[in-house]
C-alpha positions in Angstrom: 0.0 0.1 0.2 0.6 3.6 -1.0 1.8 5.9 1.9 -0.1 8.8 1.2 0.6 12.0 2.8 -1.1 14.6 0.2 -5.1 14.4 -0.8 -3.6 15.2 -4.2 -1.9 11.7 -4.9 -4.8 10.1 -2.9 -7.5 12.0 -5.4 -5.1 11.0 -8.2 -4.8 7.4 -7.8 -8.9 7.7 -7.1 -9.4 8.6 -10.4 -7.1 6.2 -11.9 -8.8 3.1 -10.0 -12.1 4.7 -11.2 -11.1 5.4 -14.9 -13.7 3.1 -16.2 -17.1 4.4 -14.1 -18.8 7.5 -15.7 -17.9 10.6 -15.7 -20.2 12.2 -13.0 -19.3 9.5 -10.6 -15.5 9.8 -10.8 -16.1 13.4 -10.3 -19.1 12.3 -7.2 -16.1 10.0 -6.0 -13.5 12.7 -5.8 -15.5 15.5 -4.2 -16.9 13.1 -1.6 -13.1 11.8 -0.6 -12.2 15.4 -0.4 -14.5 16.5 1.8 -14.7 13.2 4.2 -10.4 13.4 4.3 -10.5 17.3 5.1 -12.8 16.6 7.8 -10.8 13.6 9.3 -7.6 14.9 9.1 -9.4 18.2 11.0 -10.5 16.2 13.9 -7.2 13.8 14.0 -5.3 17.8 14.1 -7.9 19.0 16.8 -7.2 16.1 18.7 -3.6 16.3 18.6 -2.3 19.8 17.9 1.2 18.5 17.4 0.8 16.0 15.3 2.5 16.9 11.5 0.0 17.0 8.7 1.5 14.5 6.5 1.0 12.4 9.3 -2.8 13.2 9.9 -3.5 12.7 6.1 -1.7 9.6 6.1 -4.0 8.3 9.4 -7.2 9.7 7.6 -6.5 7.6 4.4 -5.9 4.6 6.4 -9.4 4.9 8.2 -11.2 6.2 5.4 -10.3 4.0 2.8 -7.3 3.2 0.2 -8.4 4.2 -3.5 -9.2 0.9 -4.7 -11.2 -0.1 -1.7 -13.2 3.2 -2.3 -13.3 2.3 -6.1 -15.2 -1.1 -5.2 -17.7 0.8 -3.2 -18.6 2.7 -6.0 -18.5 -0.2 -8.6 -20.8 -1.8 -6.3 -23.2 1.0 -6.7 -22.9 0.7 -10.6 -23.0 -3.1 -10.6 -25.3 -4.5 -7.9 
Protein backbone atom coordinates (compact mmCIF):
# COMPACT_ATOMS: atom_id res chain seq x y z
CA UNK A 1 0.00 0.00 0.00
CA UNK A 2 1.13 3.51 -0.76
CA UNK A 3 1.70 5.68 2.29
CA UNK A 4 -0.28 8.75 1.28
CA UNK A 5 0.77 12.11 2.65
CA UNK A 6 -1.31 14.34 0.40
CA UNK A 7 -4.93 14.44 -0.65
CA UNK A 8 -3.94 15.40 -4.20
CA UNK A 9 -2.02 12.14 -4.72
CA UNK A 10 -4.93 10.21 -3.23
CA UNK A 11 -7.38 11.89 -5.62
CA UNK A 12 -5.09 11.18 -8.57
CA UNK A 13 -4.95 7.48 -7.69
CA UNK A 14 -8.69 7.32 -6.99
CA UNK A 15 -9.36 8.82 -10.40
CA UNK A 16 -7.21 6.10 -11.99
CA UNK A 17 -9.02 3.38 -10.04
CA UNK A 18 -12.39 4.71 -11.21
CA UNK A 19 -11.41 5.26 -14.84
CA UNK A 20 -13.92 2.74 -16.19
CA UNK A 21 -16.91 4.38 -14.52
CA UNK A 22 -18.85 7.38 -15.76
CA UNK A 23 -17.37 10.86 -15.49
CA UNK A 24 -20.11 11.99 -13.08
CA UNK A 25 -19.42 9.10 -10.73
CA UNK A 26 -15.68 9.76 -10.80
CA UNK A 27 -16.23 13.44 -10.06
CA UNK A 28 -18.65 12.67 -7.20
CA UNK A 29 -16.30 10.09 -5.69
CA UNK A 30 -13.35 12.45 -5.78
CA UNK A 31 -15.29 15.36 -4.31
CA UNK A 32 -16.88 13.21 -1.60
CA UNK A 33 -13.53 11.70 -0.67
CA UNK A 34 -11.87 15.10 -0.46
CA UNK A 35 -14.62 16.47 1.80
CA UNK A 36 -14.49 13.45 4.12
CA UNK A 37 -10.71 13.38 4.27
CA UNK A 38 -10.44 17.09 5.06
CA UNK A 39 -13.00 16.69 7.83
CA UNK A 40 -11.13 13.70 9.24
CA UNK A 41 -7.80 15.55 9.10
CA UNK A 42 -9.29 18.49 11.00
CA UNK A 43 -10.56 16.12 13.68
CA UNK A 44 -7.23 14.32 13.96
CA UNK A 45 -5.36 17.61 14.29
CA UNK A 46 -7.91 18.89 16.80
CA UNK A 47 -7.35 15.81 18.96
CA UNK A 48 -3.57 16.03 18.55
CA UNK A 49 -2.54 19.63 17.75
CA UNK A 50 1.12 18.63 17.54
CA UNK A 51 0.65 16.08 14.77
CA UNK A 52 2.19 16.95 11.43
CA UNK A 53 -0.23 17.43 8.56
CA UNK A 54 1.32 14.66 6.44
CA UNK A 55 0.92 12.18 9.27
CA UNK A 56 -2.68 13.28 9.84
CA UNK A 57 -3.37 12.82 6.12
CA UNK A 58 -1.90 9.32 6.27
CA UNK A 59 -4.02 8.37 9.28
CA UNK A 60 -7.19 9.81 7.73
CA UNK A 61 -6.69 7.92 4.48
CA UNK A 62 -5.85 4.70 6.24
CA UNK A 63 -9.08 5.05 8.23
CA UNK A 64 -11.25 6.23 5.31
CA UNK A 65 -10.03 3.70 2.76
CA UNK A 66 -7.41 3.46 0.04
CA UNK A 67 -8.37 4.39 -3.53
CA UNK A 68 -8.81 0.75 -4.58
CA UNK A 69 -11.18 0.15 -1.66
CA UNK A 70 -13.25 3.26 -2.38
CA UNK A 71 -13.35 2.36 -6.07
CA UNK A 72 -14.69 -1.09 -5.18
CA UNK A 73 -17.54 0.54 -3.28
CA UNK A 74 -18.43 2.80 -6.19
CA UNK A 75 -18.23 -0.09 -8.63
CA UNK A 76 -20.63 -2.07 -6.45
CA UNK A 77 -23.16 0.78 -6.84
CA UNK A 78 -22.86 0.46 -10.60
CA UNK A 79 -23.15 -3.34 -10.63
CA UNK A 80 -25.37 -4.38 -7.67
